[in-house]
C-alpha positions as CSV (number, residue, x, y, z in Angstrom):
1,M,0.3,0.4,0.1
2,D,0.8,3.6,-1.2
3,T,0.9,5.1,2.1
4,S,3.2,8.3,0.6
5,P,0.0,10.9,0.2
6,L,0.2,11.2,4.7
7,Q,3.4,12.6,4.8
8,H,2.8,15.8,3.4
9,R,0.5,17.0,6.4
10,P,-2.8,18.6,5.7
11,D,-4.5,22.1,6.2
12,A,-7.8,20.3,6.7
13,L,-9.0,17.4,7.7
14,L,-12.2,16.7,6.0
15,L,-14.3,13.4,7.5
16,D,-17.5,11.2,6.8
17,F,-20.3,11.1,9.4
18,G,-21.6,7.5,8.9
19,G,-18.8,4.6,9.1
20,V,-15.9,7.9,9.9
21,V,-17.1,10.0,12.9
22,F,-20.4,7.8,14.1
23,Q,-20.5,3.6,13.7
24,T,-24.3,3.3,13.0
25,R,-26.4,0.0,13.9
26,K,-30.2,-0.2,12.9
27,R,-32.3,-0.2,15.8
28,P,-34.6,-3.2,15.1
29,E,-37.8,-1.3,16.6
30,G,-37.0,1.7,14.2
31,R,-39.2,1.2,11.3
32,A,-42.5,0.7,13.6
33,E,-42.0,3.6,15.8
34,S,-41.0,5.3,13.0
35,A,-44.7,3.6,11.5
36,L,-46.7,5.2,14.8
37,H,-45.3,8.3,15.2
38,L,-46.6,9.0,11.5
39,H,-49.8,7.0,12.9
40,R,-49.7,10.4,15.4
41,V,-48.6,13.6,12.7
42,L,-51.4,12.0,10.4
43,A,-54.4,11.5,13.3
44,R,-53.9,15.1,13.4
45,A,-55.2,16.6,10.6
46,G,-58.4,14.0,11.2
47,H,-56.7,11.6,9.2
48,H,-56.0,7.2,10.3
49,V,-53.8,5.6,8.4
50,A,-52.8,1.8,10.2
51,P,-49.4,1.9,11.5
52,E,-48.9,-1.5,10.0
53,R,-50.3,0.3,6.0
54,L,-47.1,3.1,7.0
55,R,-45.1,0.4,8.3
56,G,-44.6,-1.1,4.7
57,S,-45.2,2.2,2.6
58,L,-41.5,2.6,4.4
59,D,-40.1,-0.6,4.6
60,A,-41.0,0.0,0.6
61,G,-39.8,3.4,-0.2
62,L,-36.9,3.0,2.5
63,A,-35.6,-0.4,0.5
64,A,-36.6,1.8,-3.5
65,L,-34.3,4.9,-1.6
66,K,-30.8,2.3,-1.4
67,D,-31.5,1.2,-4.5
68,W,-31.5,5.0,-6.4
69,K,-28.4,6.0,-3.7
70,N,-27.0,3.4,-5.8
71,A,-27.7,4.5,-8.8
72,A,-26.6,7.6,-8.0
73,G,-23.3,6.5,-7.1
74,R,-22.4,6.1,-10.8
75,R,-23.1,9.5,-11.6
76,R,-20.8,12.3,-12.4
77,T,-22.5,14.8,-10.0
78,P,-25.7,13.2,-8.9
79,A,-28.3,16.0,-7.2
80,E,-30.0,15.5,-4.0
81,L,-33.2,14.8,-3.3
82,D,-35.2,17.5,-1.5
83,H,-37.1,16.5,1.2
84,R,-41.1,16.3,-0.2
85,T,-39.7,14.0,-2.7
86,I,-38.0,11.9,-0.9
87,W,-42.2,11.4,0.5
88,T,-44.0,12.0,-2.4
89,D,-41.8,9.7,-4.7
90,F,-40.5,7.0,-2.4
91,L,-41.5,6.7,1.5
92,A,-45.3,7.4,1.5
93,S,-45.1,7.1,-2.7
94,D,-48.7,4.3,-2.5
95,L,-50.4,6.5,0.1
96,D,-54.0,8.8,-1.1
97,D,-52.8,12.3,-2.8
98,R,-54.3,14.4,1.4
99,T,-51.8,11.3,3.0
100,R,-48.9,12.5,0.9
101,E,-49.7,16.5,1.2
102,I,-49.1,16.0,5.2
103,L,-46.3,13.8,5.2
104,A,-44.9,16.4,2.5
105,G,-45.8,19.2,4.1
106,S,-43.7,18.6,7.0
107,A,-41.1,16.4,5.4
108,A,-37.7,17.8,7.1
109,D,-39.3,17.5,10.1
110,L,-40.8,14.2,9.7
111,L,-37.7,12.6,8.6
112,A,-35.6,14.3,11.3
113,D,-37.1,12.0,13.7
114,M,-37.0,9.2,12.0
115,S,-33.2,9.4,11.4
116,P,-32.4,8.4,15.5
117,L,-35.8,6.3,15.3
118,I,-34.5,4.4,13.1
119,S,-30.6,4.0,14.0
120,E,-28.6,4.4,16.7
121,H,-24.9,6.3,17.0
122,E,-21.8,6.2,18.6
123,V,-18.5,8.1,18.5
124,R,-16.5,5.9,16.6
125,P,-13.0,5.1,18.4
126,G,-10.0,6.8,18.2
127,I,-12.2,10.2,16.6
128,R,-11.9,12.4,19.8
129,E,-8.0,11.7,19.6
130,L,-7.6,11.7,15.7
131,L,-9.6,15.7,16.3
132,D,-7.2,16.4,19.5
133,A,-4.1,15.5,17.2
134,A,-5.6,17.8,14.3
135,R,-6.1,20.6,16.5
136,T,-2.4,20.0,18.0
137,L,-1.4,20.3,14.3
138,G,-3.4,23.5,13.3
139,V,-5.3,21.5,11.1
140,R,-8.5,22.3,11.2
141,A,-11.5,19.8,10.4
142,G,-14.7,19.3,8.3
143,I,-17.6,16.7,7.9
144,V,-18.2,15.5,4.2
145,S,-21.5,13.4,4.6
146,N,-24.9,12.5,2.5
147,A,-27.5,12.7,4.7
148,H,-30.8,13.9,4.2
149,S,-31.8,14.9,6.5
150,G,-28.7,17.1,8.1
151,R,-30.8,18.3,10.8
152,A,-30.7,15.5,12.8
153,H,-27.2,15.0,12.3
154,R,-25.8,18.0,14.1
155,R,-28.7,17.1,16.8
156,I,-27.0,13.5,16.9
157,L,-23.1,15.5,17.0
158,G,-23.7,17.9,19.4
159,A,-25.4,15.7,21.5
160,A,-21.4,14.1,21.7
161,G,-20.4,17.2,21.7
162,L,-17.9,17.5,18.7
163,T,-19.8,20.4,16.6
164,D,-17.2,23.0,18.1
165,R,-14.3,20.2,16.9
166,F,-15.6,20.6,13.3
167,G,-15.3,24.3,10.9
168,V,-17.8,23.6,8.4
169,Q,-20.8,21.1,8.0
170,V,-21.3,20.2,4.4
171,Y,-25.0,18.2,4.3
172,S,-26.4,16.9,1.0
173,D,-29.3,17.3,1.7
174,E,-29.2,21.1,2.7
175,V,-26.9,21.7,-0.3
176,G,-28.6,20.2,-3.1
177,I,-25.9,17.7,-4.4
178,R,-24.4,14.8,-3.2
179,K,-20.9,12.6,-3.4
180,P,-19.8,11.8,-5.1
181,H,-19.9,14.9,-6.8
182,P,-16.9,17.1,-5.9
183,E,-18.3,19.7,-5.1
184,M,-19.5,19.0,-1.7
185,I,-15.0,18.3,-0.9
186,A,-14.2,21.3,-3.0
187,L,-16.8,23.0,-1.0
188,A,-15.4,22.2,2.7
189,A,-12.2,22.9,1.4
190,R,-13.0,26.0,0.5
191,A,-15.0,27.2,3.4
192,L,-11.9,26.0,5.4
193,G,-10.2,27.9,3.1
194,T,-8.1,25.7,1.2
195,V,-8.5,23.9,-2.0
196,P,-8.8,19.6,-1.9
197,E,-5.6,19.0,-2.8
198,R,-4.2,20.4,0.5
199,C,-6.8,18.0,2.7
200,W,-7.6,14.3,3.5
201,Y,-10.5,12.8,3.4
202,V,-11.7,10.0,5.9
203,G,-15.1,7.8,4.6
204,D,-16.3,4.2,4.6
205,T,-17.7,3.4,1.1
206,Q,-15.6,3.4,-1.7
207,D,-18.3,3.6,-4.5
208,R,-19.2,7.3,-3.1
209,D,-16.3,8.6,-0.7
210,V,-13.1,6.9,-2.5
211,V,-14.8,8.4,-5.7
212,A,-15.0,11.3,-4.4
213,G,-12.3,12.0,-3.1
214,R,-10.1,10.9,-6.2
215,R,-12.9,13.4,-8.7
216,A,-11.9,16.3,-6.1
217,G,-8.5,15.7,-6.3
218,T,-8.0,15.3,-2.7
219,G,-4.4,14.8,-1.5
220,A,-4.8,11.3,0.6
221,V,-8.1,9.1,0.0
222,I,-9.1,7.0,3.0
223,L,-10.8,4.4,4.2
224,T,-12.1,3.7,7.9
225,R,-13.8,0.4,7.3
226,H,-17.4,-0.3,8.6
227,H,-20.2,-2.1,7.4
228,H,-20.2,-1.2,3.6
229,T,-16.9,-0.8,3.2
230,D,-15.8,-3.9,1.7
231,T,-19.1,-4.4,0.1
232,P,-19.8,-1.6,-3.0
233,P,-22.4,-2.2,-5.2
234,Y,-20.4,-2.5,-8.0
235,P,-17.2,-2.6,-9.0
236,V,-14.9,0.8,-8.1
237,R,-11.7,0.9,-9.9
238,E,-10.6,3.6,-7.2
239,N,-8.4,2.9,-3.7
240,A,-7.6,4.4,-1.3
241,D,-4.1,5.7,-0.5
242,A,-4.9,4.1,3.0
243,V,-7.5,1.8,4.8
244,F,-7.6,1.8,9.0
245,D,-10.5,-0.5,10.7
246,T,-10.9,2.4,12.8
247,P,-9.7,6.2,13.4
248,E,-7.5,5.0,15.5
249,G,-5.2,4.3,13.4
250,L,-4.9,8.0,11.2
251,V,-4.2,9.4,14.6
252,E,-0.2,8.6,14.5
253,P,-0.3,8.8,10.9
254,L,-1.6,12.9,11.1
255,L,0.8,13.2,14.2
256,S,3.7,12.3,12.1
257,S,2.8,13.8,9.0
258,A,4.9,16.9,7.6
259,P,3.8,20.6,7.4
260,T,3.9,21.7,3.2
261,E,4.2,25.1,1.7
262,A,2.6,26.2,-1.3
263,S,-0.1,29.1,-2.6
264,V,-3.8,28.0,-2.0
265,P,-5.0,28.5,-5.2
266,E,-9.1,30.8,-5.8
267,P,-11.0,28.2,-6.3
268,R,-14.3,28.1,-8.8
269,P,-17.9,27.9,-6.7
270,T,-20.7,26.0,-8.5
271,P,-24.2,27.5,-9.3
272,E,-26.6,26.3,-7.4
273,P,-29.2,24.5,-9.2
274,R,-32.1,25.5,-11.5
275,R,-35.3,24.9,-9.5
276,I,-38.4,23.5,-11.1
277,P,-41.5,25.0,-10.3
278,V,-44.3,22.5,-9.0
279,P,-47.8,22.9,-11.1
280,H,-51.0,23.5,-9.8
281,R,-55.0,23.1,-10.1
282,I,-57.8,25.5,-8.7
283,P,-60.6,23.4,-7.1
284,A,-64.0,23.2,-7.9
285,P,-66.1,25.8,-5.6
286,R,-68.3,24.2,-2.9
287,R,-69.6,26.6,-0.6
288,A,-69.8,24.8,3.6
289,P,-67.0,25.6,5.5
290,A,-64.6,22.5,6.8
291,A,-61.5,23.7,6.7
292,L,-59.5,26.2,8.5
293,L,-56.2,27.7,7.1
294,L,-53.8,30.4,9.0
295,D,-51.5,32.1,8.3
296,Q,-49.1,32.5,11.0
297,G,-46.9,36.3,11.1
298,G,-50.1,38.5,12.6
299,V,-52.4,35.7,13.0
300,I,-51.3,32.9,15.2
301,A,-48.4,34.9,16.5
302,L,-48.0,38.8,17.2
303,S,-43.7,39.7,17.4
304,T,-41.6,41.8,18.7
305,A,-38.2,43.1,17.3
306,T,-35.0,41.4,19.2
307,P,-31.8,43.7,18.7
308,G,-30.4,42.1,21.5
309,A,-30.6,38.7,19.6
310,Q,-29.5,39.6,17.0
311,R,-26.0,40.5,17.5
312,D,-25.7,37.4,20.4
313,F,-26.7,35.8,16.8
314,A,-24.0,38.0,14.1
315,R,-21.5,37.1,17.6
316,S,-21.6,33.8,17.4
317,L,-21.4,33.9,13.5
318,A,-18.4,36.1,13.4
319,T,-16.9,33.0,16.4
320,R,-17.0,30.0,13.4
321,L,-16.0,32.1,10.5
322,D,-12.6,32.9,12.9
323,R,-12.7,28.7,13.9
324,A,-13.0,28.2,10.1
325,G,-10.6,30.7,9.9
326,Y,-11.8,33.7,8.4
327,A,-11.5,36.4,11.1
328,T,-14.0,39.0,11.7
329,T,-15.5,41.0,13.6
330,T,-19.5,41.2,14.9
331,D,-20.2,44.4,14.1
332,S,-18.8,43.4,9.8
333,V,-21.3,40.6,10.5
334,L,-24.3,41.8,11.3
335,A,-23.8,44.5,8.5
336,L,-23.7,41.4,5.9
337,V,-26.5,39.8,7.4
338,L,-28.6,43.1,7.7
339,A,-27.2,43.7,4.2
340,G,-28.6,40.6,2.9
341,R,-31.8,41.2,4.3
342,D,-32.2,43.8,2.5
343,R,-30.9,42.6,-0.3
344,Y,-33.8,39.9,-0.2
345,R,-36.7,41.8,0.5
346,A,-35.6,43.8,-2.9
347,W,-34.9,40.8,-4.7
348,K,-38.7,39.8,-3.5
349,A,-39.8,43.1,-4.6
350,T,-39.0,41.2,-8.6
351,H,-40.8,39.5,-9.2
352,P,-44.7,40.0,-10.7
353,E,-47.1,38.2,-8.5
354,D,-49.2,37.2,-11.5
355,G,-47.8,34.3,-12.3
356,P,-45.8,31.6,-10.0
357,I,-44.2,33.7,-7.3
358,P,-40.6,31.9,-5.7
359,E,-39.2,31.7,-2.5
360,I,-35.3,31.9,-1.7
361,T,-33.6,28.7,-0.9
362,P,-31.4,29.5,2.8
363,R,-28.6,28.6,0.0
364,R,-28.7,31.7,-2.5
365,F,-30.3,34.1,1.1
366,W,-26.7,33.0,2.8
367,S,-24.7,32.9,0.3
368,D,-25.4,35.4,-2.9
369,M,-27.1,37.9,-0.6
370,V,-25.8,38.3,2.5
371,G,-22.2,37.0,1.0
372,R,-22.2,39.2,-2.1
373,D,-19.0,40.3,-1.3
374,L,-17.0,38.4,0.7
375,P,-14.5,36.2,-0.2
376,P,-15.2,33.0,-1.6
377,R,-13.9,30.8,1.0
378,A,-16.5,32.5,3.5
379,R,-18.9,32.2,1.1
380,A,-18.2,28.9,0.6
381,F,-18.9,28.7,4.8
382,L,-22.2,30.4,4.7
383,L,-23.5,27.9,1.7
384,A,-22.7,25.0,3.5
385,E,-24.0,26.1,6.5
386,S,-27.0,27.6,5.4
387,S,-29.4,26.0,6.8
388,E,-28.5,25.6,9.9
389,L,-27.5,29.4,9.7
390,M,-31.3,30.6,8.9
391,L,-32.7,28.3,11.1
392,E,-30.5,30.4,13.8
393,Y,-31.1,33.6,12.3
394,A,-35.1,33.3,12.3
395,R,-34.9,32.5,15.9
396,S,-32.8,36.3,16.3
397,K,-35.0,38.4,14.9
398,S,-37.9,38.6,16.9
399,H,-39.8,37.2,19.7
400,A,-43.2,36.4,19.3
401,V,-46.2,36.1,21.5
402,M,-49.3,34.2,20.7
403,R,-52.8,36.1,19.7
404,P,-55.3,36.1,22.2
405,G,-58.3,33.5,21.0
406,V,-55.8,31.5,19.4
407,R,-56.1,28.4,21.2
408,E,-59.4,28.7,21.2
409,V,-59.9,28.3,18.4
410,L,-57.9,25.7,17.2
411,E,-59.5,23.7,20.3
412,F,-62.6,24.6,18.5
413,C,-61.6,23.1,15.5
414,A,-60.5,20.1,17.0
415,E,-63.5,19.5,19.0
416,R,-66.4,19.8,16.2
417,G,-63.2,17.8,13.1
418,I,-62.3,21.0,11.6
419,P,-59.0,20.0,10.5
420,V,-56.6,23.2,10.1
421,G,-53.4,24.0,8.0
422,V,-50.7,26.7,8.0
423,V,-49.7,28.2,5.5
424,S,-46.8,31.2,6.2
425,N,-44.3,33.0,3.8
426,T,-40.7,32.9,5.4
427,V,-37.6,32.5,5.3
428,C,-37.8,29.3,8.2
429,G,-41.1,26.8,8.0
430,R,-38.6,25.0,11.5
431,A,-38.8,28.4,13.0
432,V,-42.5,28.3,12.8
433,R,-43.5,25.0,14.1
434,E,-40.5,25.5,17.2
435,E,-43.0,28.9,18.1
436,L,-45.8,26.7,17.5
437,D,-44.7,24.4,19.9
438,R,-44.0,26.0,22.3
439,F,-47.4,27.7,22.3
440,G,-48.9,24.3,23.0
441,V,-50.4,24.4,19.8
442,L,-48.7,22.5,17.8
443,Q,-51.0,19.0,18.0
444,L,-53.7,21.5,16.5
445,V,-52.2,22.3,13.7
446,G,-53.6,19.1,10.9
447,A,-50.6,20.3,7.9
448,H,-47.9,22.5,7.1
449,V,-47.3,24.9,4.1
450,Y,-43.8,27.1,4.5
451,S,-43.1,29.4,1.5
452,D,-39.6,27.9,2.1
453,E,-39.9,24.5,2.5
454,L,-42.8,24.9,-1.3
455,G,-40.5,27.0,-3.0
456,R,-43.4,29.2,-3.4
457,R,-44.5,32.4,-1.8
458,K,-47.8,33.5,-1.7
459,P,-50.3,35.4,-2.9
460,D,-49.3,32.4,-5.1
461,P,-52.6,29.5,-5.6
462,A,-50.0,26.9,-5.5
463,T,-49.3,27.4,-1.3
464,V,-53.6,27.1,-0.7
465,H,-53.2,23.8,-3.1
466,A,-50.9,23.0,-0.7
467,A,-52.6,22.5,2.7
468,T,-56.0,22.1,0.7
469,T,-54.6,19.3,-0.7
470,A,-53.2,17.5,2.8
471,L,-56.3,18.3,4.5
472,G,-58.2,16.4,2.0
473,V,-60.7,19.1,1.4
474,A,-61.3,21.8,-1.6
475,A,-60.1,25.1,-1.5
476,A,-64.1,26.3,-2.0
477,D,-65.2,24.4,1.8
478,C,-62.3,26.6,3.4
479,W,-62.2,29.3,5.7
480,F,-58.8,31.9,5.3
481,V,-57.6,33.6,8.0
482,G,-54.3,36.1,7.2
483,D,-53.1,39.1,8.2
484,K,-52.5,40.7,4.9
485,P,-54.8,41.7,2.1
486,W,-51.9,41.3,-0.5
487,R,-50.3,38.0,0.3
488,D,-52.9,36.3,2.4
489,T,-56.8,37.2,0.9
490,A,-55.7,37.4,-2.2
491,A,-53.8,33.9,-2.1
492,A,-57.5,33.0,-0.8
493,H,-59.0,34.3,-3.8
494,R,-56.8,33.0,-6.9
495,S,-57.4,29.8,-4.6
496,G,-60.9,29.6,-4.8
497,V,-61.2,29.4,-1.2
498,G,-64.9,30.5,0.1
499,V,-64.3,33.0,2.1
500,S,-61.3,35.4,3.7
501,V,-60.9,37.0,6.4
502,V,-57.9,39.7,7.9
503,V,-57.5,40.0,10.8
504,R,-56.3,43.7,12.8
505,G,-53.5,44.3,14.5
506,G,-50.8,42.3,12.5
507,S,-48.5,43.8,9.2
508,A,-51.1,45.5,7.7
509,S,-52.5,48.8,8.6
510,D,-56.0,49.6,9.2
511,E,-55.7,52.1,6.7
512,Q,-54.3,49.4,4.9
513,I,-57.4,46.7,5.5
514,D,-59.8,49.5,5.1
515,A,-58.4,50.1,1.5
516,A,-58.7,46.4,0.6
517,L,-62.5,46.2,1.6
518,T,-63.3,48.8,-1.3
519,G,-60.0,47.8,-3.3
520,P,-60.6,45.6,-6.1
521,A,-61.8,42.3,-5.5
522,E,-59.2,40.5,-5.6
523,L,-57.5,42.1,-2.0
524,R,-61.5,41.7,-0.7
525,P,-62.2,40.1,2.2
526,A,-65.6,38.3,3.2
527,H,-64.4,39.6,6.6
528,V,-62.6,41.9,8.4
529,I,-62.0,40.5,12.4
530,D,-60.8,42.5,15.4
531,E,-59.5,39.7,17.5
532,M,-58.9,36.0,16.4
533,G,-61.5,34.7,18.8
534,D,-63.9,36.9,16.6
535,L,-64.3,33.5,14.7
536,L,-66.6,31.8,16.5
537,G,-69.1,34.6,16.3
538,L,-69.0,34.5,12.8
539,W,-68.7,30.7,12.0
540,S,-71.7,31.3,15.0
541,E,-73.8,32.6,12.4
542,A,-71.3,32.0,9.1
543,S,-73.0,32.9,5.1
544,P,-70.9,31.4,2.6
545,S,-68.6,32.8,0.2
546,G,-70.0,35.6,-2.2
547,T,-71.4,38.0,0.8
548,S,-70.7,41.8,1.4
549,P,-67.4,41.9,3.4
550,T,-68.7,41.8,7.0
551,E,-66.2,43.9,10.0
552,V,-67.2,42.5,13.1
553,P,-68.3,44.9,16.1
554,R,-64.6,46.2,17.4
555,N,-66.3,46.6,21.0
556,R,-62.0,46.4,22.0
557,A,-59.0,48.4,20.1
558,S,-57.6,46.8,17.8
559,L,-54.1,45.2,18.8
560,P,-51.2,47.5,17.6
561,S,-49.6,46.7,14.2
562,T,-46.2,45.0,14.6
563,P,-42.7,45.7,11.7
C-alpha cells in the first residue's frame, strides 16, 4: 500500500459522518416506531392510517431509496433529493394524495425525527484523539456527508459534544448535491480556506467516498472500515491511499505528517441547481366551510424585534467564521446580515405577482445575499451552513407571542373535527414549527405549508393548494385567515377559497385593511375581525362565500401593528 500521500500534512481533515465519526447500527424496532409516529402526525389532520400500512410504505420506500442512492453513486455529479420528493416519490408514494401532502408538508421535520429512530449512533474509537491531534497541529476539521437529514446529524454531533470541533459541516440535503459529486469536498475545502489538493478526505465507502475524493483531487483518500466498505454495490476502479479498521489508525500518521508550504489557488464556485416549479390545479368551488387555513405571523403570533438577540447571533457567526479560518468581527457580520436582508427584500420585489412566485433558498440567501461581497472561502462556509444559519437567524430576528383567542379557535376546531392548516411565507418553516410547539398548539395543526419548503410564496395559489390537498378538502370549503390583504386575501381568492378573513393588528395597518374593503375584488376579504376569537362568533352565523364584506363590531381596541 502506498502511504506516501499521508506524509504531507493537510490544511484540513474532512470526515464522513456515518462510518467515520459515528458507528451506526439499525434499531430493530426503529421502523415500527417511525410508522407509529407518522400515524400520530396524520391523526392530527383527521386522517387515520393504520401503523401497519405506514410501516409497509416505509419498508418499500427505504428499499427504493437504497436502490436510488446506489444508482446515484454511478453518476458524475449527482443531485440530492429534496425532502418533499423523498416522501412523495419514495416513502409515501403508494399512499393517497391527502396523506402524501400532509407528510410532504412536514417533510424535513419527519426525516429529522425518523433518523434517530431508525439508527443508533456511537462515536467511533479514535475520533476524539484524531480531532485532538488535528487541533494540536493546527489542521482544521470539517464534515462532508450524504444525508437525508443534516439537521439530525447536527443534533447527534451536538449530543456527542463534538460540534465545536468542526469548522464546517456539509450535508447533501442542505447543499443540494451528493457524493460522489466532487463539489461536496471542494465546498468544504473552500469554507476552511484551502483546496481539496491540500486536504485529506476520510470516508467508509468505495463507490461514494473514494470516488468523490479522487474526482475532487484530494491530497489523500482514506477509508475507515464500516458496514459497506468491503461490499460496494458494483466494482469501483479507484483505490484508497490507506485503509484502517477504525479512525484510531489515522492518529499516528497525522501526527507524523510533515507540514508543507504552497500557495492556495483561487477556487471556482459551482452554481446552484435550478428549481423546477411544481404544477397545481384549482379545485371546483363548493360552499360548506370544512377546514381552517391560517397565516402564522400576525395571525397566530405577534412578534417584537430583538436587536440584542440579532447581535448575539452575529457574534456566534463571527466565532464560527473565525474557527473556519476567516477572521471577522461581530459588527461586520451584523452589517452583512442586515445588508443580506435588504437584498432579499429587493429580490422579492422583482417578481411579478401575476404568475408563479418563487421563494429563495437558504443557500442563495446566505451565499449570494449575505455573503455577496465576501471572498470565496467565507461564501463557501455560509453556503455549507446555510440551513442551520437560517434557523438561527429566524430565531434571532424577533420574539413571538401567541395572539389571544388562537388557542380557543384551534381547540374548537379539534373538538369538531375541523382540520387546520398553516400557510405562511417564511424563510424558515422550521422556526415556525418551533413557535407552535412553544405555544403548545403544534398538535392542533394538521398540515404545514411554508414558502421556504414549498419553493413558492403567497399570493401564489400553489401555497393554498398544497394545504387543501393535505387536508383533503376543496378550497371552496375552507376559510382562510390572514393579516395582509395583498398576500393572504389575494392567495385565498386566486385559489378559490370560500371565505377569506383579515384580522387587524398584524402587519397591515387599519388604513390598508380599510382600503382593501373597497378596493379590487382580489384584495377584498369577506370579513374583517379585531381578534382571533371573533372567528367563533362568525362561525355561529357563517354565511356562504359571495356575500358582501362584513366586519365584526369593534367592541375592543385593535392590537398595535407590528413592524
